[in-house]
N, C-alpha and C positions, 0 to 999 in steps of 0.2 A: 280579459285580464281585469281583476278587481282593483278597487282603489288602493287597498293596502299594498298590493304587489307593485303598483305604479309608484306609490310613495317610496317604497323600498328602493326601486330603481333610481329615483331621483336622489335619494339619500346616499346611495352607494356612489353615484356619479359625483356628488358633491364631495364626499369624504375622500374619494380615491385620488383626487389631485390636491389634497391637503389645503383646502380653503375652509377654515372654520366658519360656520354659519350659525347665528342665533335663530331661534324659532321664528321670530318676526321677520328676520332677513330672508329666511327660506321662503316664506309665504310671499314676500314682496318680489323675490326673484322669479317665482313661478308665475305670478301675474304678469311681470314684465316680459317674460319669455313665452307667453301664450302664443300658439301658432295662429295664423290667419284662418286656417280651416278649423272651425269649432269642434269638428268631429275627428281631428287628427288622432292617429293611433298613439298608444303609449310609447312605442319606440320612437316615432317621429317627434313627439313632445320631449322625450328624454334627450334625443340628439340635439334638438334646438336649444334646450336648456343648457346642455354642455357647451355649445358654441358661445352662448351668452357668458358662461362662466369663465372661459379662457380669453375673452376679448380684452385686449390690452396687456395680456400676460404671456400668451403663447400663440404661435402660428403653426398649423398643421401642414406638413409637406404633402404635396400631391402630384400625381402623374396621370396624364391621359393616355389612352390607347385607341388605335383605330379598331373598328369592329372585327375586321378579319385578322387582326394581329393578336387577338386574345389578350395576353398580358406582356407582350414583347417589350414594351417600353418601360413598364413597371419593373420587369426583370432587369432591364438595362440600367435603370436608376440604382437598383441594388448592386449591380456589377460595379458601378463607379464609386459607390459610397459605402457598401456593406450595410446599408440600411434600407428597409422597405419603406416607401412613402406611406404616410398615414392615410392618404386618400387615394382611392382607386377610381379613375375616371374612364368613362366609356361613352360611346355615341351610338345612335340607332341607325346611322348610315342612310344611303340614298342610291348607291350604285348597284351594279349587278355582277354576277360571276365571281371571279376571284379578286376583284378590285378590293383594295384595303378598306373601302367604305361600303362594302357589299351589304345589302339588306338580307342576303341569304345567311349572313353570320349572326343574325339576331338571336336565334335559339341558343346557339353555343355561347354567345355573349351573356345572355341571361344566366346560364349555368355558371359561367366564370364569375359573374357578379356574386352569385350565392356563395361560391367557394371563397372569393376574396373577403366577403363579409364575415364568413365563419372564421377566417384567419385574423380578423381584427380590423380590417380596413373600413374607413368611412366611404360610402358609395356616392359618387356624383355622376349624373347622367345628363348628356347634352343631346339635342335633337336638331340636326341639320335637315329641317323639313323640306320635302319636295313641294314646289309650287302647286297649289291645289288644282290648277288647270292641267297638270301633267299626271302621268301614271308612272309609278316606280317600275323598274329602275330608271335613273336618269344620269346625265352627266352634271357635274358640279356647276360648270359655267353656264350651261343652257337653262338649268332649272333652279337650283338653289340660289344662284346668283342672277337669275332672271328677274323680270319685272312684271307687275300687274298694272293694267291701265286703271285709271280712276274709276271707270265704270265697273271693271272686274273687282276692284277693292270694295266698292259699295255693295256689290252682289255678295262678296265673301262674308261681310259682317252683317248681312241681312238674313235672318232666319227664313227658311222656306224656299230660298232660291236654289237653282241648280248648282251653282258654285258653292254655296254654303253646305248643301247636301254632300257634295264631293269632299269638302273639307271635313265634315263630320265622319265620313267613311275613312278618311285618311287618319284622323287622330284616333279613331276607335281601334285601328290596328295597333298603334303604339300603346293604347290603354290596355290592350290584351296582354302585352308583355309586362307592363307595370303591375297588372293585377297578380301576375305570378310572384312578383316580389312582395306585393302586399300580403298575399296569402302565406308567404314564407316569413312574414313579420320582419321584413328588411326595410328600414327607413332609407329614403333616397333624397339627396340634394338634387332637385330637378331644376334645370336651367334651360327653359324653352325660349325660342326667338331671341337669341343672344345678340350682343353688340347692336342693340336696337336703334341707337342713335346714328349708326352708319347706314349708308345707302347701298352697300354691296350685297345684301341679301334681300330677297323679295319682300320679306316682312318688315324691313327696317326703313328708317329715314322718313317716316310719315308722322309729323307732329299733330297735336290737337286731339280732342276727345274721341274722334272717329278714326284716328290714325292707328299707329302701331300699338299704342296702349290698349285700344279697343280689342284688337286681336288677342293680346295677352289675357285680358279679362274674359274674353269668350272661351279661350282654352281653359282657364281656371274654372269657369262655371261648368264646362262639360266634364272635366276630370273630377272635380270635387262633388258636384251635385248630381250629375248623371251617372258617372262610373264609380263614385265613392272611393276614389283613390286617396285614402286617408293616411297612407304611408309617405306622402310627399312633403318635403320641406321646400317651399317655393323660393327659388333664387332668381331674382331679376338681375339682368346684366346689360351693361353698356360698355362702349369702347372708351378707354382712356387715351385720348389723342387730341392734339391741338387742331386737327383738321375736320372735326365733326361738331355738330351743334351740341349745346349743353344737354347733359343727360336728363336734367329736370324737365325738359320739354317732352319727354317720352315716358315719364313715370306714371304707372297705372293707378297709384294710390296705395297708401300704407296698409289698407285692408286686404290687399292682394299679395303682399310681399313679406316673406319671413326674413330674407337675407338680401342685401344689395351687394352686387359685385361689379368689378371693372376688369376689362381685359387690357393688359399693358404689354406691348411688344417693343416699344422704343426705349423709353427710360421711365423711371419711377418718379416722375415729377410730383412734387409735394401737392400741387394743385389738384391732381386727380384724386389723391387721398383725401384732401380737404373737401372737395366737392362731393365725393361718395359719402363721407362721414356726415356732412351737413344734411344731405338728402335723407340719410338713414334715420336721423332723429332718434338715436339710441338703439336701433336694430343692429345686429351683427353685420359686418362688411367682410368681403373676401376678394381675392384676386382670382377671377374665374378662369382666366388663361394668362399664361406668361410664356415668353420665349426664353430669354435669359432669366435665371432665377434672381429674385431680389436678394441682395447681399445682406449679411447680418447687420451691417450698419444701416441700410435702408429700413430693415424691419424694426430696428430700434427707434428710428425716427418716425416710423409709421406703424406703431405697435397694435393698432386695432384690426389689422387684417387677420381674420381668424383662420384662413387657409389660403394657400396658393396652389394652382395646378399647372404644371409644365405641359405644354401641348406636344404630345406624342414624340416625334423624332427630334424635337428641339432639345430634349435632354442630352442628346449626343452631339447634334450638329449646331446647337446654339449656345453651348456651355462648354467650359473646360472642366476636366475632372477636379481641378483645384476649386473652381467656383462652386461646384456641386457639394464637394466635401465640406467646404467652409460653412454652407448653410445647413446641410443635413447633420452635421456634428455640432452645431451651435446649440447651446443649452436652452435657448428660448424656443427652438423649433421642436415640434413633436413628430416623431416617426411612428410607424405602425406598432412597433414593439416596445416603445418607451412606456414606462408604467403610467405616466400622466395621461396617456391616451388609451393604452391597453386595458387598464383597470376599469375606466368608465365604459368602454365599449363592451367589456365583459359583463358589466352590470346591465347594460342595455340589452345584450343578447341573452344573458342568463345562461351562457354555456362557456366552457373553457376556450381560451384563445387559440390553442393548437398551433403554437409558434413553429416556424420552420427554421429560423436562424440558428446557427451553431450546431448543425447536425441533428436536428430533431426531425423524426420521420414525418413524411407528408400524409401518411394515413392517420386520420383521427382515431384516437384510441389504440395506437399501435401497441403490440404486446411488449412487455419489458424485455423479452429476449430480442425482438427486432430492434428496439431502441439501443440495446447494448451492442448489437452487431454494428449498427450504423455508427455509434460512438467509437467503436474500435477502428473502423475504417478511417474516420476522421483523425483519430489519434496517431495512426501509423503513416498517413499520407505525408509525403515530403521527407520522411525519415527512413522508411523501409518499404518493401513491396511484398505483399503476401503472394506466395506461389499458388498456382492452381492448375488443375488438369481436368479436362472434360472427358466424358466417357460415352460410349454409344449404347443405345437401347439394345438389350440382348447380350451385351458384354459390359455389365454394369460397372465393373471396377477394373477391367482389363488394362486400360491405359494408365490408370493410377498405379497398378501393380508394376507396369513397365518402368515407370519413373522410379519406384522403389528399387527395382532390380538394377537399373542403370546408374542411378545417382545415389543410392543408399540413403535417400531422404524421402519423407512422406509429404506430399503437397498439403499446404494449409487449407486449400479449398477443393472440395469434391464437386465436380461439375457433371450435370446430367441433362438430357434432353427429354422433355415430357411427351413429345409426339412420337408415336411408334409407326414406322413404315409398314404399310399393308403387306409388303413382301416378306415381313418377318414371320408371318404365320401365327403370331400371337394376337389375341384380342387386346384391344386398348386397355380394358379393365385389368386383365391379368398382368400386362406389361407394366402398367402404372403402379399396380400393387407391389411389384418387385422393386420398382424405383423407390417407392416410399420406404420399404423395409431397408433397402441399402442406404438411403439417405439417413434414416434413423440410426443405423449402425455407424455410419461415418460421423454423425453428430455426436454420438456417444464417445467416439474416439477423438473428439475435440476438433473435428474438421468443420469448416464453414460449408454450408450446402448452397450451391448455385444451380438454379434450374432455368433453362431456356425453353421457349415454346415456339416452334416453327409450325404454326397452326395450319391445318388442312384447309383447302379452299372451301368456304362455307356452302357453295353450290353443290358440293359433293361430286363434281364432274371431273376433278383432277386429283391425282394422288398428292399426298403431302410432300413428296419428293420433287414434284414438278417445279421447274424454275424457268426464269426468263419470261419473254413476252407471252408465251403460250399459256402461262398460268394466270395472266392478268384478268381481272374482272372487267366487264364492259362498263362504260359510264353509267348505264341504266342499272346494272347490277350493283355498282358501288353506291348509287343513290338509294336503292332499295335496302342495302345492308345497313345504312345509317339511319333509316327511317323507321321508327317504332310502329309496330302493327303490320308490317309487310311480312310475307312468307320468308323472305331471305333473312330479315332481321330476327324472326323467331327461330330460324335454323341456327343463326349465330348465337342467340341466347342459350339454346340447348347445348351447343358446342362448348361455350364458355362455362356453363354450369357443370358440365361433365369434368372439365379440367379443374374446376374448383374443388372437386371431391378429394383427390389425393393431396392437394395443398391444405385442405382443411384437416386432413389426418395429421399432417406435419404440425399444424398449429396446435392441435389437441395434444400432440406429443411434446410441445414446447420447443419445436425446431424452427428457428427463423430461416428465411430463404432469401438469397439474392435472386430476385425474380426478373428475368429478362424476356419479356414477350415481344413478338413482332420485331425481331432484330433486323439490322441493316436497313433502317427506315428510309435512308436516302438513296438506296440502290434500286435497280430494276429487277432484282433476282427473285422476288417473291410477290404473291398477289396483293399483299397489304402495303407494299413499299412503293416509294417513288411518286406518290400523289401529293402535290403541293396544295396550299390553300387551307382555309379553315375547315372545309369538309373533306380534307384529304387524309393522309396517313396519320397525322397528329390527332385528328378527330376520332379515329378508330381507337387509338391508344387511350385517349381520355374516356371514351365510351367503355372500354375494357376496365379501366380503373374504377369507374363508377359502379359497374356491375359487380366486380369482384369484392369491392370494399362495402358498398352500401346494400347490395342485395344478398351476396353470398357470405358476407361477414368475415372476410379474410383480413386479419390485422397483423399477420406475422411476416408480411412481404416487405422487403426493401426493393423499391421499384427502380430498376436499372434501364435507362434508355440507351439503345445501341445504334451506332451508325457505322458506315463503311468509310475508311480513310482513303480508299483508292478512287473514290468518285471525284471527278473534276468539279470543284466548286464554281469555277468560272462558267461552267455550262448550266448554271442555275440550280445546282444541287447542293447548295450550302446548307449546313446543318439546320440553320434557323427556319428553313422552309418546311421542316418536318418535326421540329421540336414541339412537344405538347405544352410546355410551360413549366416553370419552376415548381409550381404547386402540385404537379403530378409526378415529379421525378425526385427520387432520393439521391441517385448517383447516375453518372454517365459513363459509357464505355465506347471504345472505338475498335473496330476490327481491321487488322492489317493482313493483306495477302502477300506481303513481302517483309523482309527485314527492314526495320526502320532506318531511314536515312536522315539523321539529324532530328531535332525536336519535332514531334508531331502532336503535342498536347495543347498547343497555344489556342487553336480555334475551338477545341472542345472546352477548354477552360474558360474561354470567352463567353460561350453560350451558357455554360453551366453556372456562371456567376459565383464561383467559389465552392460549388458542390463537389463532392469527392468523385474522382474519376479512375477508371481502370482501362486495361487494354487486353485484346484477344489476338492470338497469333494463329495463322492457318496451320493445318497439319504439315509437319515436316519443317516448319519455320521456327526453329528454336532460337530465341534471341540471345545475343552475347550479353554478358553481365553489364557491360558499359552502357547498355540501353537504359538502364535504370539510374544511371548517373546523369546522362544528358536529358532524360525525361523524368525529373525528380518528383513530379506530381502524382505519378501512378501509385494508387494504393494497393492494387492487386493486378495480377495477370492470370490469364487462362490460356492454355494451349489446347488446340483442337485435337480430337482423337487421332491416333496414327496407327496404321496397320502394316507398317513396313517391316515389323519384326525387329530382331536384335541387331540392327545395323550398327557397325562400329562408329560411324560418324555421329549417329544419333546418341549413342551411349556417351561419347566424349563430350558432345555439346550439352547434354543434360547434366553431366557431372560438373562441368565448368559453370553452368548457370546456377545450379543449386549450391555450389561452393562459394558463391558471392556473399559477402557479409551483409549486403543490402537485401538479399532474398530470404524471406522468412518461411521456414518449413516446420513440420511437426516432428517430434521425436518418434522413432519407429516403435510401434507398440505390438506389432503382430496382428493388428486388427484386419490388415489387408492380406 
């Protein structure tokens, strides 16, 4: 990036939060906010410059997430406040398997960081480093909170020793992930060896020039001078507590620190603020971790905190909704989509913010038709419910015609299934072409098009109709499926790219699609479903999203995540175990195998954090009209295809349902 471009970024960042600067003042600010890495990237410089500019004026809200939880706690913060935190925090982890701190989550975590940054979030990364005498994965208490002997410590900070070599190998793994963010031009607030004045981590509690500060300087040198990680803004961190030594005893020196931060979990004593401010000597300061959020009153008394970050589950279990709302809606605090933060971050990224709030599609560059469809769903939710009927491949509009015959109304939504059973005798290409043509015809008659995809097993060893445990992939097959470069992953890519072709035809025809792939995510009925963890069902959904959007160029899809309501959540199959995250989902739906008994939308609404939701009914289960009075959140319903014929009870039930003033249908046009 040339000097003129960088100057433009700085100017935009300055202007966007309405701070008038004279030319001389701009030069002075740039000098004062110079990063400690002389080769810092333009993005890192611009981010640090921005933090200098808001110091004393605003505080950015922030939320941490465990590696294997992707964005669960950020989503939860939005659920409580209707605001996305301005800062997205993550950790590199240390544990194994499906543990919330699993190191296996690192690749997915990096991808989520990229996505959160594209949406406008400031990125903050922490590293609970494994004791260098141990090998990952470890347990928290035995390693991260373990100790090194004095001899081991001296070996650690002495180049050429065996333990120093082990440490280098350890940090080089983390450097590899940070390089991915560097190459993506993403600046990172990097906070290593945190709470350094405490003795509860192996790296902390050692004062003096050869103590904890020496380890911090050693990491700085390796990352900056060996790995050239010029995208890092270096955040030094201590614990704000009356039970630990003074933070100044562990400070590595101003030439190694861009931002000073304190972790506060008890109370926001003015002394912690004063001590951090004094040691900073004009550098920005921040609250690296908090349990309970600082109140607006605290932040007015301690105005120089440039951001705070709530530690993961504390957003729910350490705060009341009232506490969170008071802070996130306070005029001094900056959330992700507030213009005082969104505009400078846009200038830094030099790309659109791609906001999600308020019913904006999660697909970057969504077509105008897709955005209009999503806006329509939001506008109708809570007021009325769009009617919908699914149809079988090979009988493209038979079920829809039955509704017209029985109810004398045309469903507002035309539903189809994109996967064609092998027993049909049709080739997938021919059958999908027929679906595309019927979908175009329905869209021309003003129906919304909804398409689901019950994908065939990518091994090719089971038919698409296979259900239950017999269709499940082995653990090895699942790992191969999610691993780029494997034969099974390549088979999956070919499968997805074939499905993209008919969807692309609809995009070219200007037809938006309610797209529901891999349905019943929390069930055990299909090969893709029922796998928990960061590399489970949710990971496959995110993988599909990235392929269809970024590789196949599909921007006409409204992404609908679907779960089964009949699964016992107490058995560990709660929706959140399979939910891919708010940034991959436009809408949510739940499938019922029975008539609803009381409100069934509360849990779906909880995990959806305000996103629009719908409901599906099994064949032959036509809901009574009062369903949409007790479950007022449903924006649409879909009824499964039914081949029972002109049964009197079905005709009566459909007439009653479509006669409800809350159920929206289309005027009969003769199109069907």
